[in-house]
MDAnalysis code that builds the backbone (N, CA, C; Angstrom):
import MDAnalysis as mda
import numpy as np

u = mda.Universe.empty(201, n_residues=67, atom_resindex=np.repeat(np.arange(67), 3), trajectory=True)
u.add_TopologyAttr("name", ["N", "CA", "C"] * 67)
u.add_TopologyAttr("resid", np.arange(1, 68))
u.add_TopologyAttr("resname", ["UNK", "UNK", "UNK", "UNK", "UNK", "UNK", "UNK", "UNK", "UNK", "UNK", "UNK", "UNK", "UNK", "UNK", "UNK", "UNK", "UNK", "UNK", "UNK", "UNK", "UNK", "UNK", "UNK", "UNK", "UNK", "UNK", "UNK", "UNK", "UNK", "UNK", "UNK", "UNK", "UNK", "UNK", "UNK", "UNK", "UNK", "UNK", "UNK", "UNK", "UNK", "UNK", "UNK", "UNK", "UNK", "UNK", "UNK", "UNK", "UNK", "UNK", "UNK", "UNK", "UNK", "UNK", "UNK", "UNK", "UNK", "UNK", "UNK", "UNK", "UNK", "UNK", "UNK", "UNK", "UNK", "UNK", "UNK"])
u.atoms.positions = np.array([
    [38.365, -22.781, 40.418],
    [39.468, -23.721, 40.299],
    [40.058, -23.636, 38.885],
    [41.349, -23.766, 38.782],
    [42.051, -23.670, 37.504],
    [41.833, -24.936, 36.681],
    [41.532, -24.757, 35.401],
    [41.290, -25.878, 34.491],
    [42.604, -26.264, 33.801],
    [43.246, -27.313, 34.277],
    [44.554, -27.721, 33.758],
    [44.493, -28.266, 32.336],
    [43.329, -28.636, 31.862],
    [43.215, -29.206, 30.522],
    [42.898, -28.174, 29.451],
    [42.379, -27.030, 29.843],
    [41.956, -26.033, 28.861],
    [42.500, -24.647, 29.182],
    [43.841, -24.545, 29.254],
    [44.446, -23.240, 29.495],
    [45.404, -22.894, 28.363],
    [45.528, -21.616, 28.116],
    [46.433, -21.123, 27.081],
    [47.869, -21.224, 27.578],
    [48.736, -21.798, 26.761],
    [50.142, -21.928, 27.129],
    [50.824, -20.559, 27.213],
    [50.274, -19.540, 26.545],
    [50.916, -18.227, 26.531],
    [50.407, -17.308, 27.644],
    [49.085, -17.135, 27.786],
    [48.574, -16.162, 28.767],
    [47.841, -16.805, 29.942],
    [47.685, -18.117, 29.935],
    [46.998, -18.884, 30.981],
    [45.489, -18.622, 31.015],
    [44.958, -18.018, 29.943],
    [43.516, -17.828, 29.833],
    [42.838, -19.141, 29.446],
    [41.527, -19.105, 29.307],
    [40.774, -20.301, 28.934],
    [40.840, -20.519, 27.425],
    [40.905, -21.789, 27.031],
    [40.907, -22.135, 25.611],
    [39.632, -22.875, 25.247],
    [39.333, -22.825, 23.966],
    [38.233, -23.586, 23.408],
    [38.793, -24.263, 22.165],
    [38.786, -25.597, 22.159],
    [39.391, -26.376, 21.067],
    [40.858, -26.018, 20.863],
    [41.556, -25.724, 21.957],
    [42.993, -25.439, 21.903],
    [43.360, -24.017, 21.549],
    [42.362, -23.161, 21.275],
    [42.628, -21.772, 20.913],
    [42.164, -20.862, 22.047],
    [43.017, -19.922, 22.440],
    [42.722, -19.032, 23.557],
    [41.651, -18.012, 23.191],
    [40.687, -17.841, 24.092],
    [39.625, -16.858, 23.894],
    [40.154, -15.434, 24.105],
    [41.219, -15.286, 24.892],
    [41.747, -13.958, 25.222],
    [42.776, -13.446, 24.225],
    [43.778, -14.262, 23.927],
    [44.887, -13.771, 23.088],
    [44.958, -14.420, 21.710],
    [44.158, -15.469, 21.456],
    [44.145, -16.107, 20.142],
    [45.246, -17.126, 19.908],
    [46.088, -17.375, 20.906],
    [47.183, -18.351, 20.767],
    [46.604, -19.745, 20.557],
    [47.212, -20.513, 19.643],
    [46.773, -21.871, 19.359],
    [47.758, -22.856, 19.977],
    [47.343, -23.535, 21.042],
    [48.218, -24.498, 21.718],
    [48.667, -25.618, 20.787],
    [47.811, -26.009, 19.854],
    [48.127, -27.110, 18.943],
    [49.261, -26.807, 17.985],
    [49.538, -25.547, 17.755],
    [50.617, -25.159, 16.838],
    [51.944, -24.909, 17.557],
    [51.925, -24.924, 18.896],
    [53.143, -24.638, 19.655],
    [54.069, -25.847, 19.664],
    [55.314, -25.617, 19.306],
    [56.337, -26.659, 19.363],
    [57.335, -26.271, 20.442],
    [57.463, -27.125, 21.444],
    [58.387, -26.855, 22.538],
    [59.816, -27.072, 22.062],
    [60.685, -26.056, 22.185],
    [62.092, -26.261, 21.849],
    [62.672, -27.393, 22.708],
    [63.604, -28.161, 22.170],
    [64.109, -29.336, 22.882],
    [64.762, -29.041, 24.233],
    [65.244, -27.833, 24.442],
    [65.915, -27.492, 25.701],
    [64.985, -26.791, 26.692],
    [63.666, -26.765, 26.418],
    [62.691, -26.127, 27.309],
    [61.827, -27.171, 27.999],
    [61.284, -26.807, 29.145],
    [60.282, -27.643, 29.798],
    [58.994, -27.571, 28.989],
    [58.270, -28.668, 28.946],
    [57.028, -28.709, 28.179],
    [55.898, -28.032, 28.953],
    [54.981, -27.376, 28.216],
    [53.802, -26.831, 28.875],
    [53.075, -27.929, 29.646],
    [52.455, -27.567, 30.734],
    [51.746, -28.438, 31.672],
    [52.684, -29.143, 32.647],
    [54.005, -28.867, 32.575],
    [54.938, -29.381, 33.572],
    [54.661, -28.655, 34.883],
    [54.649, -29.382, 35.984],
    [54.449, -28.775, 37.297],
    [55.761, -28.868, 38.072],
    [56.260, -27.715, 38.509],
    [57.515, -27.648, 39.264],
    [57.231, -27.515, 40.751],
    [57.942, -28.288, 41.524],
    [57.864, -28.210, 42.985],
    [56.429, -28.343, 43.505],
    [55.576, -29.016, 42.745],
    [54.210, -29.243, 43.164],
    [53.320, -28.018, 43.163],
    [53.830, -26.861, 42.654],
    [53.005, -25.659, 42.705],
    [53.122, -24.695, 41.536],
    [54.043, -24.887, 40.614],
    [54.192, -23.973, 39.488],
    [53.906, -24.707, 38.180],
    [52.941, -24.185, 37.427],
    [52.544, -24.769, 36.157],
    [53.242, -24.021, 35.034],
    [53.964, -24.740, 34.190],
    [54.733, -24.137, 33.108],
    [53.871, -23.984, 31.860],
    [54.040, -22.836, 31.192],
    [53.381, -22.576, 29.913],
    [54.430, -22.509, 28.817],
    [54.165, -21.732, 27.784],
    [55.085, -21.585, 26.654],
    [56.182, -20.576, 26.987],
    [57.343, -20.771, 26.369],
    [58.423, -19.790, 26.492],
    [57.973, -18.508, 25.813],
    [58.196, -17.372, 26.457],
    [57.734, -16.099, 25.902],
    [58.782, -15.425, 25.032],
    [60.014, -15.687, 25.294],
    [61.066, -15.082, 24.507],
    [62.360, -15.809, 24.795],
    [63.212, -15.872, 23.812],
    [64.460, -16.601, 23.997],
    [65.606, -15.746, 23.489],
    [66.624, -15.629, 24.307],
    [67.872, -15.032, 23.880],
    [68.972, -15.967, 24.360],
    [70.174, -15.731, 23.973],
    [71.260, -16.642, 24.316],
    [71.373, -16.781, 25.832],
    [71.194, -18.001, 26.312],
    [71.337, -18.297, 27.721],
    [70.166, -17.873, 28.591],
    [69.078, -17.397, 27.984],
    [67.972, -16.903, 28.792],
    [66.650, -17.225, 28.116],
    [65.680, -17.664, 28.886],
    [64.319, -17.868, 28.385],
    [63.354, -17.431, 29.462],
    [62.325, -16.770, 29.061],
    [61.279, -16.358, 30.002],
    [60.071, -17.243, 29.734],
    [59.538, -17.844, 30.769],
    [58.366, -18.687, 30.631],
    [57.250, -18.170, 31.518],
    [56.058, -18.491, 31.108],
    [54.885, -18.196, 31.939],
    [54.744, -19.343, 32.923],
    [54.506, -19.053, 34.153],
    [54.176, -20.109, 35.093],
    [53.108, -19.583, 36.048],
    [52.317, -20.464, 36.528],
    [51.222, -20.101, 37.418],
    [51.333, -20.953, 38.658],
    [51.239, -20.324, 39.805],
    [51.280, -21.070, 41.068],
    [49.905, -21.651, 41.302],
    [49.858, -22.953, 41.536],
    [48.551, -23.597, 41.751],
    [48.242, -23.734, 43.221],
])
């Protein structure tokens, strides 16, 4: 079962104290841009939003996981 409280906002791996064991991303240092959905947002009851991976004008790629 997926652990909604201890996942990396970037790669969806497991975190320990907010830091990802796989990629080293620190969830505590992530600041959500004001025009983005916040990590841990669930869309349509099945998609979990993570951090934005890249931003260009009019486009953002986000990680999401179907639960």
